[in-house]
C-alpha positions in Angstrom: -0.5 0.5 6.9 2.0 -0.8 4.4 4.4 -3.6 5.3 7.7 -2.1 6.5 10.3 -4.8 6.9 13.1 -4.4 9.4 16.2 -6.6 9.4 17.2 -8.6 12.4 19.5 -11.6 13.0 19.5 -14.8 15.0 23.3 -14.7 15.2 24.5 -15.9 18.6 20.9 -16.7 19.7 20.4 -19.4 22.3 17.3 -21.5 23.3 15.3 -19.3 25.6 14.1 -22.0 28.0 10.5 -23.1 28.5 8.2 -21.5 26.0 5.5 -23.8 24.4 6.8 -26.1 21.7 6.0 -25.0 18.1 2.8 -26.7 16.9 4.1 -26.4 13.3 7.7 -27.6 13.8 9.3 -30.3 15.7 12.8 -28.8 16.2 13.6 -29.3 19.9 15.3 -26.5 21.9 16.0 -24.3 18.9 18.0 -21.0 19.2 15.2 -18.4 19.1 14.8 -14.6 18.9 11.8 -12.8 20.3 9.7 -9.7 19.4 6.7 -8.1 20.9 4.0 -5.9 19.4 0.9 -4.3 20.6 -2.4 -4.7 18.8 -3.5 -1.3 17.6 -6.4 -2.2 15.2 -9.4 -4.3 15.1 -8.6 -5.3 11.5 -6.6 -8.3 10.4 -3.0 -8.1 11.6 -0.3 -9.7 9.5 3.1 -10.8 10.8 5.5 -11.7 8.1 9.1 -12.7 7.6 11.1 -12.4 4.4 14.5 -13.4 3.1 17.3 -10.8 3.0 20.4 -11.1 0.9 22.7 -13.7 2.3 20.3 -14.4 5.3 18.2 -17.2 6.5 16.3 -19.1 3.9 13.7 -20.9 6.0 12.2 -19.6 9.2 9.4 -20.7 11.5 7.3 -18.2 13.5 5.2 -18.7 16.6 2.8 -16.0 18.0 1.9 -16.2 21.7 -0.1 -14.3 24.3 0.0 -14.1 28.0 3.0 -13.1 30.0 6.6 -14.4 29.9 6.0 -16.9 32.7 2.7 -18.3 31.2 2.6 -18.1 27.4 0.0 -19.6 25.1 0.5 -20.2 21.4 -2.2 -18.6 19.2 -0.6 -19.2 15.8 2.3 -21.0 14.3 3.5 -21.0 10.7 6.2 -22.5 8.5 6.3 -21.5 4.8 3.1 -19.5 4.2 5.1 -16.4 3.3 7.5 -15.8 0.3 9.8 -18.8 -0.3 10.2 -20.7 2.9 9.4 -17.8 5.2 6.4 -17.3 7.5 3.3 -15.3 7.3 0.5 -15.2 9.9 -2.9 -13.4 9.7 -4.6 -12.8 13.0 -8.2 -11.7 13.4 -10.4 -10.8 16.4 -7.5 -9.6 18.6 -8.1 -7.0 21.3 -6.7 -3.5 20.9 -4.0 -3.1 23.5 -3.2 -6.8 23.6 0.5 -7.7 23.6 1.6 -10.4 21.1 4.9 -12.2 21.5 6.6 -13.3 18.3 9.2 -16.1 18.4 11.4 -16.8 15.4 13.6 -19.8 14.7 15.6 -21.2 11.8 13.7 -24.2 10.4 16.3 -26.8 11.4 17.6 -24.8 14.3 21.1 -24.8 13.0 21.6 -21.8 10.7 22.4 -18.2 11.7 21.7 -15.2 9.6 19.5 -12.1 9.0 15.8 -12.0 8.1 13.2 -9.3 7.6 10.1 -9.0 9.7 7.1 -6.8 9.6 3.8 -6.4 11.5 1.0 -4.6 9.5 -2.7 -4.4 9.4 -5.1 -5.3 6.5 -5.0 -2.4 4.1 -7.8 -3.7 2.0 -11.4 -4.5 2.7 -12.3 -6.7 -0.3 -10.2 -9.7 0.6 -13.1 -12.2 0.6 -16.3 -12.8 -1.4 -18.6 -11.3 1.3 -16.7 -8.0 1.2 -16.3 -7.7 -2.5 -16.2 -4.1 -4.0 -19.0 -3.2 -6.3 -17.9 -1.9 -9.7 -20.9 -0.5 -11.5 -21.3 -1.5 -15.2 -21.0 1.3 -17.6 -21.3 1.9 -21.4 -17.9 3.5 -21.5 -14.6 2.7 -19.7 -14.4 3.9 -16.1 -11.0 2.8 -14.8 -10.4 2.7 -11.1 -7.2 2.0 -9.2 -7.1 -0.8 -6.6 -4.3 -2.7 -4.8 -3.8 -6.3 -3.6 -1.1 -5.2 -1.0 -2.0 -6.9 2.2 -4.3 -9.4 0.7 -4.1 -13.1 1.4 -5.3 -16.2 -0.3 -9.0 -17.3 -0.2 -8.0 -20.8 0.7 -11.5 -22.3 0.4 -11.6 -21.9 -3.4 -10.2 -24.1 -6.2 -7.1 -22.8 -8.0 -7.6 -20.6 -11.1 -7.6 -22.8 -14.3 -5.5 -20.1 -16.0 -3.0 -19.7 -13.2 -0.9 -22.5 -11.8 0.1 -20.7 -8.7 -1.6 -22.4 -5.7 -3.6 -20.1 -3.5 -2.2 -16.7 -4.6 -3.2 -13.6 -2.7 -6.5 -12.3 -4.1 -9.0 -9.4 -3.9 -12.7 -9.6 -4.8 -15.0 -7.4 -7.0 -18.6 -7.8 -8.2 -20.7 -6.1 -10.9 -24.2 -6.4 -12.1 -24.9 -6.4 -15.8 
């Protein structure tokens, strides 16, 4: 499904106690806010934050499993999303599993709003092995595709004609 960002805030948040430290950030005892989501698909699940007008400009996200008295970090991200926001892609999760999402400001000292969304992978051709075949034709045969929900194929070199490092991509193939 499409990314549907909801706005939340860390205003008046406090440090929640004894969760595992962030593996991707060294801020100690940061004020944090928590979310939970249930895995509803066997596809790739994306959890992403975004800036909102006048809100936080740099957040760190941690995803954990277990229960509140015994949590295990399964992912941590700082800056893989837009700007200095976070984006995590999770694969091979169990349908019905509960994921806990912990958000902090990068330095632990700013308060403000941010957008967050949890969504599944809406495309199937996000890597070379799952490229979509477009048959060659003697006349134009335009088809509509989307890269919404795609992520970067981080094992490839950058495009020589595009200076953006690791942009989201989709894959196609054809035989001529």
